[in-house]
C-alpha positions in Angstrom: 0.3 -0.1 0.2 1.3 3.5 -1.0 1.5 6.3 1.3 -1.0 7.9 -1.2 -3.5 4.8 -1.5 -7.1 5.2 -0.2 -8.3 3.0 2.8 -11.7 1.8 2.7 -13.9 0.7 5.4 -13.5 -2.7 4.2 -9.5 -2.6 4.7 -10.0 -1.8 8.3 -12.6 -4.5 8.8 -10.1 -7.3 6.8 -7.4 -6.3 9.3 -9.3 -6.3 12.1 -10.8 -9.8 11.5 -7.5 -11.3 10.1 -5.9 -10.5 13.7 -8.8 -11.7 15.5 -8.9 -14.9 13.8 -5.3 -15.6 14.3 -5.4 -15.0 17.9 -8.3 -16.7 18.6 -8.2 -19.5 15.9 -4.5 -20.3 16.0 -2.5 -18.3 18.7 -4.4 -19.3 21.8 -5.3 -22.9 21.0 -1.4 -23.5 20.1 0.1 -21.6 23.0 -2.7 -23.3 25.4 -1.5 -26.7 24.2 2.3 -26.4 24.0 3.4 -23.2 25.8 3.1 -24.5 29.2 5.1 -26.7 31.4 3.4 -29.5 33.3 1.7 -28.4 36.6 3.5 -28.4 39.7 2.3 -30.4 42.6 0.5 -27.3 44.2 -1.7 -26.7 41.2 0.4 -24.1 39.6 1.3 -24.3 36.0 4.1 -21.9 34.7 4.5 -20.8 31.2 7.7 -21.8 29.0 10.1 -18.9 28.7 10.1 -19.3 24.8 10.0 -22.2 22.6 12.3 -23.7 19.5 11.6 -22.6 16.4 9.8 -26.0 15.6 7.3 -25.2 18.4 9.1 -27.7 20.7 9.6 -26.7 24.5 13.0 -24.8 25.2 14.6 -25.0 28.7 17.1 -22.0 29.5 17.2 -22.8 33.2 14.8 -20.1 34.1 11.9 -18.2 33.2 11.5 -14.4 34.1 8.7 -13.0 36.4 7.6 -10.6 33.5 6.8 -13.8 31.3 4.6 -15.2 33.5 2.8 -12.0 34.3 2.4 -11.3 30.5 0.8 -14.6 29.9 -1.4 -14.4 32.7 -2.7 -11.1 31.1 -3.1 -13.0 27.8 -5.0 -15.8 29.3 -7.2 -13.6 31.5 -8.0 -11.8 28.3 -8.8 -15.0 26.6 -11.2 -16.0 29.3 -12.7 -12.6 29.2 -13.7 -13.2 25.8 -14.8 -16.9 26.9 -12.4 -19.5 25.2 -12.7 -22.5 26.6 -10.2 -23.3 29.5 -8.3 -20.3 29.5 -9.7 -19.1 33.0 -7.8 -22.6 34.2 -4.5 -21.8 32.6 -4.9 -17.9 33.8 -5.2 -19.4 37.5 -2.5 -21.9 37.1 -0.1 -19.0 36.3 -1.5 -16.8 38.8 -0.9 -19.4 41.3 2.7 -19.9 40.0 3.6 -16.2 40.6 2.0 -16.0 44.3 3.1 -19.5 45.4 6.5 -19.4 44.2 7.6 -15.9 43.1 7.4 -14.0 46.6 10.9 -12.4 47.5 10.8 -9.8 50.2 7.4 -9.0 51.6 5.6 -7.3 48.9 7.7 -7.9 46.3 8.1 -10.5 43.3 11.2 -12.2 42.3 12.9 -11.5 39.1 13.7 -15.2 37.8 12.5 -18.4 38.7 13.5 -21.8 38.0 10.8 -24.0 36.0 10.0 -26.0 39.3 9.5 -22.8 41.2 12.7 -22.6 43.0 14.1 -19.2 43.1 16.7 -18.1 40.3 17.4 -14.4 40.8 15.7 -13.0 43.9 16.3 -9.4 43.0 12.9 -7.1 43.0 13.3 -5.7 39.6 10.7 -2.8 38.6 10.1 -3.8 35.1 9.0 -7.3 36.4 7.1 -5.9 39.3 5.1 -3.3 36.7 4.0 -6.4 34.6 3.0 -8.7 37.9 0.6 -5.6 38.8 -0.6 -5.0 35.5 -1.5 -8.8 35.3 -2.8 -9.0 38.6 -5.5 -6.1 37.6 -6.8 -8.1 34.8 -7.2 -11.5 36.5 -8.7 -9.8 39.5 -11.2 -8.4 36.6 -12.0 -11.6 35.2 -11.7 -14.4 38.0 -13.6 -11.8 40.3 -11.4 -12.2 43.0 -10.2 -9.7 45.5 -6.9 -11.3 46.2 -5.0 -10.0 43.3 -6.1 -6.5 44.0 -4.7 -7.0 47.4 -1.4 -8.6 46.4 -1.2 -5.6 44.0 -1.8 -3.0 47.3 1.0 -4.9 49.2 3.4 -4.7 46.2 2.6 -0.8 46.0 3.3 -0.6 49.9 6.7 -2.1 48.9 7.6 -0.1 46.2 7.0 3.3 48.4 8.7 1.8 51.5 11.7 0.2 50.1 12.3 1.4 46.3 11.2 5.0 46.2 14.0 7.2 45.0 14.8 10.7 46.2 14.9 12.3 43.0 11.6 10.9 42.0 10.4 7.5 40.6 11.8 4.4 42.0 15.0 2.1 41.8 15.5 -0.2 38.9 15.8 -3.0 41.2 16.6 -3.7 44.7 19.4 -4.8 45.8 20.7 -1.3 43.9 22.7 -2.5 40.7 25.1 -0.2 39.1 24.0 1.5 35.8 21.7 4.0 34.3 18.4 4.6 35.4 15.7 3.7 33.0 12.5 5.2 31.6 11.1 1.7 30.3 9.9 0.5 33.8 8.5 3.3 34.8 6.6 3.4 31.6 4.8 0.1 32.1 4.0 1.2 35.9 2.1 3.8 34.4 0.2 1.2 32.3 -0.1 -0.8 35.3 -1.7 2.0 37.2 -4.3 2.6 34.8 -4.9 -1.4 34.6 -5.5 -1.4 38.4 -7.2 2.1 38.7 -10.2 0.6 36.3 -10.1 -2.8 38.2 -10.6 -1.1 41.6 -11.3 2.4 41.9 -8.4 3.2 44.4 -7.1 6.7 44.1 -3.9 5.4 45.3 -3.3 4.1 41.6 -4.5 7.2 40.1 -1.9 9.2 42.3 0.9 6.5 41.2 -0.3 7.0 37.4 -0.1 10.8 38.0 3.8 10.4 39.3 4.9 8.3 36.2 2.8 11.0 34.1 4.5 13.7 35.4 8.0 12.4 35.1 7.3 11.7 31.7 6.8 15.5 31.0 9.4 16.7 33.2 12.3 14.2 32.5 11.8 11.6 29.9 10.8 13.7 27.2 13.6 16.1 25.5 11.8 19.3 24.6 14.2 20.3 22.2 14.1 17.5 19.9 11.0 15.8 21.1 12.9 12.4 21.8 12.1 9.9 24.5 15.4 9.5 26.5 15.9 5.9 28.0 18.8 6.2 30.1 19.6 8.8 32.9 21.6 9.6 35.9 20.5 9.2 39.6 19.1 12.9 39.4 17.1 12.3 35.9 19.5 14.2 33.8 19.7 12.4 30.3 22.9 9.9 30.0 26.1 10.9 28.2 27.5 9.4 25.1 25.9 6.8 23.0 23.1 5.7 25.7 22.4 9.1 25.9 21.6 9.6 22.3 19.6 6.3 21.9 16.1 6.2 20.7 13.5 3.6 20.7 10.9 4.5 18.3 8.7 1.6 19.7 8.8 3.4 23.3 7.8 6.8 21.6 4.6 5.4 20.2 4.0 3.4 23.1 4.0 6.7 25.2 1.4 8.2 22.7 -1.2 5.4 23.5 -0.5 5.6 27.3 -0.5 9.5 27.7 -4.0 9.4 25.4 -5.2 7.1 28.2 -4.1 9.4 31.2 -5.6 11.9 29.7 -9.1 10.3 29.4 -8.7 8.6 32.7 -7.8 11.5 34.8 -7.4 14.6 33.0 -4.0 16.6 34.1 -1.6 17.7 32.2 -3.0 18.1 28.1 -1.4 15.4 26.3 -1.8 16.8 22.8 1.5 18.6 22.8 3.7 15.7 23.8 1.9 13.4 21.7 2.5 15.7 18.7 5.9 16.0 19.7 6.3 11.9 19.9 4.6 11.4 16.6 7.1 13.1 14.9 9.5 10.0 15.0 7.0 8.8 12.1 8.5 11.3 9.8 11.0 9.3 8.2 13.2 8.4 11.0 11.4 5.9 13.0 9.6 4.0 10.2 11.1 2.9 7.1 9.2 4.4 4.5 9.6 1.6 2.0 8.3 -1.1 4.3 6.5 1.0 6.7 8.2 -1.1 9.4 9.2 0.3 12.7 13.1 0.3 13.5 14.4 -0.7 16.6 16.7 2.3 17.6 17.7 5.7 16.1 19.4 8.4 17.2 18.4 11.3 18.5 19.0 13.3 15.5 17.1 10.6 13.6 20.0 8.8 12.3 19.8 5.1 12.1 21.4 3.2 15.1 19.9 -0.3 14.6 18.6 -1.4 11.1 16.7 -4.4 12.6 12.8 -4.4 13.2 11.2 -6.4 16.2 7.9 -7.3 16.6 6.7 -5.5 19.6 7.2 -1.8 18.0 5.1 -2.8 15.3 2.1 -3.5 17.6 2.7 -0.2 19.4 2.5 1.5 16.0 -0.7 0.1 15.3 -1.8 1.0 18.8 -0.5 4.9 18.2 -2.1 4.9 14.9 -5.6 4.7 16.4 -4.8 7.3 19.0 -3.5 9.6 16.3 -6.9 8.9 14.4 -8.8 9.9 17.1 -7.2 13.0 17.9 -6.4 14.0 14.2 -8.0 17.8 13.6 -8.0 17.6 9.9 -9.4 15.0 7.3 -5.9 14.1 5.8 -4.5 13.7 9.4 -7.0 11.2 9.8 -6.4 9.4 6.4 -2.6 9.3 7.1 -3.5 7.6 10.5 -5.9 5.2 8.9 -3.3 4.1 6.4 -0.6 3.9 9.3 -3.3 1.5 11.1 -4.1 -0.8 8.1 -0.4 -1.0 6.8 1.2 -1.5 10.1 -1.5 -4.3 10.7 -0.6 -5.9 7.5 2.7 -5.7 8.2 2.4 -7.6 11.4 0.1 -10.4 10.0 2.1 -11.0 7.0 5.7 -10.6 8.0 5.8 -11.6 11.7 2.7 -13.7 12.1 2.8 -17.5 11.2 -0.2 -18.6 10.1 -1.3 -21.8 8.4 0.8 -21.8 5.3 4.1 -21.8 7.0 6.1 -25.0 6.7 9.1 -23.7 9.1 7.3 -22.7 12.4 3.8 -24.1 13.8 0.8 -21.8 13.0 -0.1 -19.4 16.0 3.9 -18.6 16.5 5.7 -15.4 15.5 9.0 -14.3 14.5 10.1 -12.1 16.7 12.4 -9.8 14.8 13.5 -8.9 10.9 16.9 -8.0 9.7 17.7 -5.0 7.8 16.1 -6.8 4.5 13.0 -8.0 6.1 14.3 -11.8 6.9 13.8 -13.3 9.9 16.4 -12.9 12.4 15.5 -15.2 15.3 16.6 -18.4 17.2 13.6 -18.9 19.3 10.0 -18.0 19.9 9.6 -15.9 22.7 6.5 -16.2 24.6 6.8 -12.8 26.0 5.7 -11.3 22.8 1.9 -12.6 22.8 1.2 -9.8 25.5 2.0 -7.0 22.5 -0.1 -8.8 20.1 -3.1 -9.0 22.4 -2.7 -5.4 23.2 -2.8 -4.4 19.7 -5.8 -6.5 19.1 -7.7 -4.9 21.8 -7.0 -1.4 20.5 -7.9 -2.4 17.0 -10.9 -4.5 18.2 -12.0 -1.2 20.0 -11.1 1.5 17.3 -14.0 3.0 15.4 -12.8 5.8 12.8 -16.1 7.4 13.0 -14.9 8.3 16.9 -12.9 11.4 17.0 -11.7 12.8 20.1 -12.4 16.3 21.4 -8.6 16.4 22.3 -6.9 17.3 19.1 -3.4 17.5 17.9 -2.2 21.1 17.6 -1.5 22.0 14.1 
């Protein structure tokens, strides 16, 4: 599809239906059958960290907490949509997390062995954010209060032990060397939204406001409109190559989150920041010929990595829906609609493995393409399902006749 091609309503319906059918007819059945280790004696059942390209189980000797939490989210959503057996798989994942994943009181370990023994007992903010996110969705679909109570205890732990005097939270506890990171704070915002929606508890609204304020005050570079990834302890952008790094996928992920923050709570108007973040789409973050979002660019737009992972494409799809809703002019709406359809087509045709493939089983995915658009992978990472599911939910809810009153500046 060229940049100038017209997108008809049928095109949107086509890509929406294709992604839905792939998820519910191929991916969920495959991962339910092949993506889980045998149940442990206490009824808990972990997901595999990743699979071999053949679809066979792989055993790296550990699983990350974020993988368990992401799959808990995926199968909670599947249960909510009435998929047979999904609720039991979600419950097995939840039990694995709460029965084997506890570290310090209120916290969760970073890695576990497949049999549930601890592998890395550090409390990692990124992993904790995903546990919180998953607990919100599991509480909603199961109707149980326990996941929300667990989330409250985790927030108490973060406040008591991981708060940083310069704002935000430590990357991990025990404290580890290295730059401070924006990424886990971004996902803590995502988790706060989900927990507020599940519980109505004002503490999650307060946490969301803190993370959004941190974005506006520290993460977004007002001169270039780029999102920084790495920071000094007092939130100054890192020096050297690390400070120059921009991940376009995170730029568009923040577009979706800022729009959601404004919709839930108001606060700082999102339009100026969204407009700045969206400029990464103008010839730098997205390949003009392929429409694929690049993994990394420099602050001035120069290329840093020519590869394209799956997850930035899913975030581009979500951002396209936001940009369409917020568009002030018809040509902006049409451009956003082209982005949505082209990106959905790219995801479907370049990354998601369907019935016609002989190399990998249907319902799996190619996680990364090289500069020439060829698969550049050795495993099938379980963690990618979360990204695919969040993209489909946004696309499923997107209706082009609904235009937000919060327009982008133009």
